[in-house]
C-alpha positions as CSV (number, residue, x, y, z in Angstrom):
1,M,32.9,-24.4,4.8
2,K,30.6,-26.6,6.9
3,K,30.8,-24.0,9.7
4,V,29.8,-21.2,7.3
5,I,26.8,-23.2,6.1
6,A,25.8,-24.0,9.6
7,L,26.0,-20.3,10.6
8,V,23.9,-19.3,7.6
9,M,21.3,-21.9,8.4
10,L,21.1,-20.9,12.0
11,L,20.6,-17.3,11.0
12,V,17.7,-18.3,8.8
13,M,16.2,-20.3,11.7
14,V,16.5,-17.3,14.1
15,L,14.8,-15.0,11.6
16,Q,11.8,-17.4,11.4
17,T,10.4,-16.1,14.7
18,A,10.8,-12.4,14.1
19,A,7.7,-10.2,14.3
20,F,6.4,-8.4,11.2
21,A,6.7,-4.7,10.6
22,Q,4.8,-2.8,13.3
23,A,1.1,-2.1,12.7
24,E,0.3,1.6,12.2
25,F,-2.8,3.1,13.7
26,M,-4.9,5.2,11.2
27,Y,-8.0,7.4,11.7
28,G,-10.7,7.7,9.1
29,E,-12.5,5.3,6.8
30,A,-10.4,2.4,5.6
31,P,-9.3,2.6,1.9
32,A,-10.9,0.2,-0.6
33,T,-10.6,-0.5,-4.3
34,E,-13.2,0.5,-6.7
35,K,-16.1,-1.9,-7.0
36,V,-16.0,-4.3,-10.0
37,K,-19.1,-5.0,-12.0
38,I,-19.7,-8.7,-12.6
39,D,-22.4,-9.9,-14.9
40,S,-24.2,-12.9,-13.4
41,E,-27.1,-14.9,-14.8
42,E,-29.5,-13.2,-12.4
43,F,-28.2,-9.6,-11.9
44,K,-25.3,-7.3,-12.2
45,L,-23.2,-7.5,-9.0
46,H,-20.8,-4.9,-7.8
47,A,-18.1,-6.8,-5.8
48,R,-14.7,-5.9,-4.5
49,I,-11.7,-7.9,-5.7
50,Y,-8.5,-7.7,-3.7
51,N,-5.1,-9.2,-4.7
52,I,-3.7,-11.0,-1.7
53,N,-0.1,-12.1,-2.2
54,G,-0.7,-11.9,-6.0
55,V,-3.9,-13.9,-6.0
56,P,-7.3,-12.2,-6.6
57,Y,-10.0,-12.9,-4.0
58,V,-13.6,-11.8,-4.3
59,Y,-15.3,-10.2,-1.3
60,N,-19.1,-10.5,-1.6
61,K,-20.7,-9.9,1.8
62,F,-21.2,-6.2,2.7
63,D,-18.2,-5.2,0.5
64,V,-15.8,-7.3,2.5
65,A,-16.3,-10.8,3.8
66,T,-15.0,-13.0,6.5
67,N,-14.4,-15.8,4.1
68,P,-12.8,-14.5,0.9
69,V,-12.3,-17.1,-1.8
70,P,-10.2,-17.1,-5.0
71,Y,-12.0,-15.2,-7.8
72,D,-12.9,-17.1,-10.9
73,E,-14.9,-15.2,-13.5
74,N,-16.4,-18.5,-14.6
75,L,-18.4,-18.9,-11.3
76,K,-21.0,-16.4,-12.3
77,A,-23.9,-18.5,-10.9
78,I,-22.6,-18.1,-7.3
79,I,-20.7,-14.8,-7.5
80,G,-22.7,-12.5,-5.2
81,K,-23.3,-15.3,-2.7
82,E,-21.3,-16.4,0.2
83,Y,-19.5,-19.6,-0.9
84,I,-16.7,-22.0,0.0
85,I,-14.7,-24.3,-2.3
86,T,-14.2,-28.0,-1.6
87,D,-12.4,-30.6,-3.6
88,D,-15.6,-31.6,-5.4
89,Y,-18.1,-28.9,-4.8
90,Y,-19.0,-25.2,-4.5
91,L,-21.2,-24.6,-1.5
92,A,-23.1,-21.3,-1.8
93,F,-25.9,-19.4,-0.1
94,D,-27.5,-16.0,-0.4
95,V,-26.1,-13.4,2.0
96,E,-27.9,-10.3,0.8
97,K,-30.3,-10.1,3.7
98,T,-28.7,-12.1,6.5
99,G,-28.2,-9.0,8.5
100,A,-31.9,-8.6,8.9
101,I,-32.1,-11.2,11.7
102,S,-29.8,-9.2,14.0
103,A,-31.5,-6.0,13.0
104,G,-34.9,-7.6,14.0
105,A,-36.7,-7.0,10.8
106,Y,-37.5,-10.4,9.4
107,V,-35.9,-13.8,8.8
108,P,-34.9,-14.0,5.1
109,Y,-35.6,-17.5,3.6
110,T,-32.5,-18.9,1.9
111,T,-31.2,-22.2,0.8
112,L,-27.9,-24.1,0.5
113,L,-26.8,-24.5,-3.1
114,I,-24.4,-27.3,-3.9
115,H,-22.7,-27.1,-7.3
116,D,-20.2,-29.5,-8.8
117,K,-17.0,-28.2,-10.4
118,Q,-18.7,-27.9,-13.7
119,M,-21.2,-25.5,-12.0
120,N,-24.1,-28.0,-12.3
121,L,-26.5,-27.6,-9.4
122,V,-26.3,-30.9,-7.6
123,R,-28.7,-30.1,-4.8
124,E,-30.6,-27.3,-3.2
125,E,-31.3,-27.8,0.5
126,D,-33.9,-25.8,2.4
127,F,-34.0,-27.9,5.6
128,G,-37.8,-28.0,5.6
129,G,-38.3,-24.4,4.5
130,G,-38.6,-21.2,6.6
131,V,-34.9,-21.0,7.5
132,S,-32.0,-18.6,6.8
133,I,-28.6,-20.0,6.1
134,E,-26.0,-18.3,8.4
135,K,-22.7,-20.3,8.0
136,V,-21.4,-23.1,6.0
137,G,-18.2,-25.2,6.5
138,Y,-16.6,-28.3,5.1
139,C,-14.0,-30.8,6.2
140,G,-13.2,-34.4,5.3
141,G,-16.2,-35.0,3.1
142,V,-18.6,-33.6,5.6
143,I,-20.7,-30.4,5.0
144,Y,-21.6,-28.3,8.0
145,C,-24.4,-25.7,8.0
146,E,-25.9,-23.4,10.5
147,Y,-29.3,-21.9,9.9
148,A,-31.7,-19.6,11.7
149,E,-35.4,-20.4,12.1
150,K,-38.2,-18.4,13.6
151,L,-40.1,-20.2,16.4
152,V,-43.6,-19.3,17.7
153,G,-45.1,-20.6,20.9
154,V,-48.4,-22.3,20.6
155,S,-50.8,-24.0,23.0
156,E,-52.4,-27.3,22.0
157,N,-54.2,-29.8,24.2
158,G,-53.1,-28.0,27.3
159,K,-49.4,-28.0,26.4
160,Y,-47.3,-25.1,25.4
161,Y,-44.4,-25.6,23.0
162,Y,-42.5,-23.8,20.1
163,K,-42.8,-24.8,16.5
164,R,-41.2,-23.3,13.3
165,S,-43.1,-20.4,11.9
166,Y,-43.1,-19.7,8.1
167,D,-44.0,-16.0,8.6
168,P,-40.7,-14.2,8.0
169,Y,-41.6,-11.0,9.9
170,I,-40.4,-10.7,13.5
171,D,-42.5,-9.1,16.2
172,R,-39.9,-8.1,18.8
173,N,-42.7,-7.2,21.3
174,S,-44.1,-10.7,21.2
175,M,-43.1,-13.1,24.0
176,R,-44.2,-15.9,21.7
177,E,-41.6,-15.4,19.1
178,K,-37.9,-16.3,19.1
179,I,-35.0,-17.1,16.7
180,N,-33.4,-20.5,17.1
181,F,-30.0,-21.3,15.5
182,V,-29.4,-24.9,14.5
183,T,-26.2,-26.6,13.3
184,V,-26.4,-29.7,11.1
185,K,-23.9,-31.8,9.2
186,S,-24.1,-34.4,6.4
187,A,-21.7,-36.6,4.5
188,D,-24.2,-37.4,1.7
189,M,-26.0,-34.0,1.3
190,I,-29.3,-35.8,2.0
191,N,-29.3,-37.0,5.6
192,W,-28.5,-34.1,8.1
193,E,-27.6,-34.7,11.7
194,V,-27.9,-32.0,14.4
195,C,-24.5,-31.3,15.9
196,D,-22.9,-28.9,18.4
197,S,-22.9,-25.2,17.4
198,D,-19.1,-25.1,17.7
199,E,-18.7,-27.7,14.9
200,I,-18.8,-25.2,12.0
201,P,-15.2,-25.2,10.8
202,I,-13.4,-22.3,9.1
203,S,-11.0,-23.8,6.5
204,N,-8.2,-23.1,4.1
205,S,-6.3,-25.5,1.8
206,R,-4.3,-26.8,4.8
207,A,-6.4,-26.9,7.9
208,S,-9.9,-26.7,9.3
209,I,-10.4,-25.0,12.7
210,F,-13.1,-26.5,15.0
211,N,-13.2,-24.2,18.0
212,N,-10.4,-25.7,20.1
213,S,-9.5,-28.5,17.7
214,V,-7.8,-28.5,14.3
215,S,-8.0,-30.9,11.3
216,I,-4.8,-31.0,9.3
217,Y,-5.2,-31.9,5.6
218,E,-8.8,-33.1,6.4
219,R,-7.6,-35.6,9.0
220,E,-9.7,-36.2,12.1
221,P,-10.0,-33.0,14.2
222,L,-7.7,-33.2,17.2
223,P,-7.1,-30.8,20.2
224,V,-4.0,-28.7,20.3
225,V,-1.7,-28.4,23.3
226,Y,0.1,-25.1,23.1
227,E,3.5,-24.5,24.6
228,S,2.5,-20.9,25.5
229,E,-0.9,-20.2,27.0
230,H,-3.3,-18.5,24.7
231,N,-6.7,-16.9,25.0
232,F,-7.7,-17.0,21.3
233,S,-10.8,-15.2,20.1
234,S,-13.5,-17.2,18.3
235,N,-13.4,-14.4,15.7
236,I,-11.0,-15.7,13.1
237,E,-10.6,-13.8,9.8
238,K,-9.1,-15.1,6.6
239,L,-6.5,-13.2,4.6
240,G,-6.4,-15.2,1.4
241,D,-5.3,-18.6,2.4
242,W,-4.1,-17.5,5.9
243,F,-5.9,-17.0,9.2
244,V,-5.7,-13.8,11.2
245,V,-6.0,-14.8,14.8
246,C,-6.7,-12.5,17.8
247,E,-5.5,-13.3,21.3
248,L,-7.7,-11.6,23.9
249,D,-6.8,-10.3,27.4
250,D,-7.8,-12.5,30.4
251,R,-11.3,-11.0,30.6
252,D,-12.0,-11.2,26.8
253,L,-12.4,-7.4,26.7
254,Y,-9.9,-6.4,24.0
255,I,-7.3,-7.8,21.6
256,D,-3.9,-8.3,23.3
257,K,-1.9,-9.9,20.5
258,L,-2.3,-10.5,16.7
259,Y,-1.0,-13.4,14.6
260,L,-1.0,-14.8,11.1
261,S,-1.3,-18.6,10.9
262,N,-2.0,-21.1,8.2
263,D,-3.2,-23.8,10.6
264,N,-4.0,-22.3,14.0
265,I,-1.1,-24.4,15.4
266,Y,2.0,-22.4,14.5
267,F,1.9,-18.6,14.4
268,K,3.7,-15.5,13.3
269,P,3.2,-12.4,15.5
270,I,2.2,-9.0,14.1
271,E,3.8,-6.4,16.3
272,L,1.5,-3.9,18.0
273,S,2.9,-0.6,19.3
274,D,2.0,0.6,22.8
275,E,-0.1,3.3,21.1
276,V,-2.1,0.8,19.2
277,K,-2.5,-1.5,22.2
278,N,-3.8,1.4,24.3
279,I,-6.3,2.4,21.7
280,I,-7.6,-1.2,21.3
281,K,-7.8,-1.4,25.1
282,E,-9.6,1.9,25.5
283,R,-12.2,1.0,22.9
284,Y,-12.6,-2.6,24.1
285,C,-12.0,-3.9,20.6
286,N,-12.1,-7.7,20.6
287,Y,-12.9,-8.5,17.0
288,F,-12.2,-7.3,13.4
289,D,-14.8,-5.9,11.1
290,C,-12.8,-7.2,8.1
291,V,-9.2,-7.9,6.9
292,Y,-7.9,-7.5,3.4
293,E,-4.8,-6.5,1.5
294,L,-4.5,-3.3,-0.5
295,E,-1.6,-1.5,-2.0
296,N,1.1,-3.4,-0.3
297,N,-0.6,-3.2,3.1
298,I,-2.8,-5.5,5.2
299,I,-5.8,-3.5,6.3
300,M,-7.6,-4.5,9.5
301,T,-10.7,-2.5,10.3
302,F,-12.0,-2.4,13.9
303,A,-14.6,0.3,13.7
304,S,-16.0,2.8,11.1
305,D,-13.5,5.5,12.0
306,W,-10.2,3.7,12.4
307,Y,-8.1,0.8,11.2
308,L,-4.7,-0.8,11.3
309,K,-2.2,-0.8,8.4
310,V,0.6,-3.4,8.3
311,P,3.1,-3.3,5.5
312,T,3.3,-6.5,3.5
313,E,7.0,-6.0,2.7
314,D,8.8,-9.1,3.8
315,I,5.6,-10.5,5.4
316,Y,4.9,-13.2,2.9
317,S,8.5,-14.3,2.6
318,E,8.4,-14.5,6.4
319,I,5.2,-16.4,6.9
320,T,5.7,-18.9,4.1
321,Q,8.7,-20.2,6.1
322,I,6.4,-22.0,8.4
323,E,4.3,-23.5,5.6
324,D,6.5,-26.6,5.5
325,A,6.9,-26.9,9.3
326,P,6.2,-30.5,10.3
327,Y,3.7,-31.4,13.1
328,V,4.1,-33.6,16.1
329,L,1.2,-35.8,17.4
330,L,1.4,-37.2,20.9
331,N,-1.4,-39.0,22.8
332,D,-3.9,-37.9,20.1
333,K,-3.0,-34.2,20.6
334,I,-1.2,-31.9,18.3
335,L,1.7,-30.1,20.0
336,G,1.6,-26.4,19.3
337,F,5.2,-25.3,19.7
338,S,5.8,-21.6,20.2
339,Q,8.6,-22.0,17.7
340,P,7.7,-24.5,14.9
341,P,10.0,-27.6,14.3
342,V,12.5,-27.3,11.5
343,M,13.8,-29.7,9.0
344,E,17.6,-30.4,8.5
345,S,18.9,-33.1,6.3
346,D,15.5,-34.8,6.3
347,R,15.4,-34.9,10.1
348,I,13.0,-33.1,12.3
349,L,14.4,-30.8,15.0
350,V,11.9,-29.9,17.7
351,P,12.1,-27.6,20.8
352,M,13.3,-30.0,23.4
353,R,11.8,-28.7,26.7
354,F,8.1,-28.6,25.7
355,L,8.1,-31.9,23.9
356,F,9.7,-33.9,26.7
357,E,7.7,-32.2,29.4
358,Q,4.7,-33.6,27.5
359,L,6.4,-37.0,27.5
360,G,6.9,-36.8,31.2
361,A,10.7,-36.2,31.0
362,E,12.7,-33.7,33.1
363,V,14.8,-31.3,31.0
364,D,17.9,-29.6,32.3
365,W,20.4,-27.2,30.8
366,N,24.1,-27.2,31.6
367,N,25.4,-23.8,30.7
368,D,29.0,-24.7,31.2
369,T,29.0,-27.5,28.6
370,Q,26.2,-26.0,26.5
371,S,24.3,-29.2,26.7
372,A,20.7,-30.2,27.3
373,I,19.7,-33.3,29.3
374,A,16.4,-35.2,29.2
375,T,15.7,-37.8,31.9
376,I,12.6,-40.0,32.1
377,G,11.5,-42.9,34.3
378,E,11.7,-43.8,38.0
379,A,14.9,-43.7,40.1
380,G,17.1,-46.7,39.2
381,Q,15.2,-47.2,35.9
382,E,15.5,-43.8,34.3
383,R,16.9,-43.1,30.8
384,K,19.0,-40.1,30.2
385,V,20.0,-38.5,26.9
386,E,22.4,-35.6,26.8
387,F,22.9,-33.3,23.7
388,S,25.6,-30.7,23.2
389,I,24.8,-27.8,20.9
390,D,26.2,-28.3,17.3
391,N,27.7,-31.7,18.3
392,T,26.6,-34.9,16.5
393,T,27.7,-37.0,19.5
394,A,25.1,-37.5,22.2
395,L,25.3,-39.4,25.5
396,V,22.7,-42.1,26.1
397,N,22.9,-43.3,29.7
398,G,26.5,-42.1,29.6
399,K,27.3,-44.0,26.4
400,P,28.3,-41.9,23.3
401,E,26.0,-42.3,20.3
402,T,26.1,-40.5,16.9
403,T,23.2,-38.5,15.7
404,D,22.3,-37.7,12.1
405,V,22.1,-34.0,12.9
406,P,23.3,-32.1,15.9
407,A,21.2,-30.2,18.4
408,R,20.8,-26.5,17.7
409,L,20.2,-23.4,19.8
410,I,17.6,-21.3,18.2
411,N,16.2,-18.1,19.9
412,D,17.4,-19.4,23.2
413,Q,15.6,-22.8,22.8
414,T,17.3,-26.1,22.4
415,F,16.2,-27.9,19.2
416,V,17.0,-31.6,19.1
417,P,16.5,-34.4,16.6
418,L,13.1,-35.9,17.3
419,R,13.6,-39.5,16.2
420,F,16.9,-40.1,17.9
421,L,15.8,-38.5,21.2
422,S,12.4,-40.2,21.3
423,E,13.6,-43.7,20.5
424,N,16.4,-43.4,23.1
425,L,13.7,-42.6,25.7
426,G,11.6,-45.6,24.9
427,Y,9.2,-44.2,22.2
428,N,8.5,-45.0,18.6
429,I,8.2,-42.4,15.8
430,E,6.0,-42.9,12.7
431,W,6.0,-40.4,9.9
432,D,2.7,-39.6,8.0
433,N,4.1,-38.0,4.9
434,D,0.7,-36.8,3.5
435,A,-0.1,-34.9,6.7
436,R,3.6,-34.0,7.4
437,T,3.1,-35.3,10.9
438,A,5.4,-37.3,13.3
439,V,3.3,-39.6,15.4
440,I,4.9,-40.6,18.8
441,T,3.7,-43.9,20.3
442,T,4.9,-46.0,23.2
443,E,6.7,-49.3,22.6
């Protein structure tokens, strides 16, 4: 009976890394639902509402948005604006005319609106006036905001410098005018500090992505070391509470691979046929116009005349399998395993080779005995641990020891119990239950 259970569990583990149904290339305008009329306090808004995995999301910006949020008919004061939801606030700003800056017409003046959960306006921030709010982010009690300002060059007392102009109209023929983008952050909504432009996070209920770093459950953002090399695009779209991530070719010219992820650490691949890959390459497509779900398909539009359609059948049951995958933190870096760790009998099994290469250990595989060997340390002082697949007896420096769970072979990778192996190589393991993270430290 135990053997049957083990075989079933292994089959489930193997299926975890399978790609989704293949994306289908479609010509023509992407399908969309009918617009829904929403009565707000200021105007009647026509918005699109898409059900994503059974949850309705409202798309405000240009029919579809890069940051869809759960639809709540009680939020009439900010429906029609771009907004994000935090634990305590709704952060909103007007998006009706933000495209005017890139079009070169004028700089629309907008403000950041901060409402509490009872929809009371807590604060309206204009950053000194004469600015257009472009992006808003939130993580760990800190609000991030990027705004655009028009600058005009002036000469005073023999010095030439730029200052903010409060004339919204842009003269593209003038060498004295330019648009400046500024990113600021604040923990109290009053004092704003200028920060790096890459600090605007894109967030869901689990993670916030800061360029090359990730904050899990609003912990401190940390860099991720990936087992497989990636060339991720900065263009990350949200599909409900998930991220759609593009991996670009080496020259950043076109999309090479597609993934769904809920944390930008572990990924599920979306299979692209050779036909789709060739079309993406020929058209130099390196970003999405929008991503949404409609009629049991995920729609990804790349241009006005074509889109990808990916069936949702089995996708959500597939991707939710990695929602409970634990994290491993080593030397203040999150380890991005190509296959996420798994839990068995309350013990974490991790891909052995990548973890212990990061620890400085050498990893070997003995095919005759179906065993994996990790060795760390200088000659004469090394420690060696040997695991046999599906065997609860391990050898530590040649001495047999019993493990709580055996090593497993999953998709040709050896998964081993993290705590037992780490402690027997001279490391400590601490478990952060709230962040579902195993923290490895030296003794």
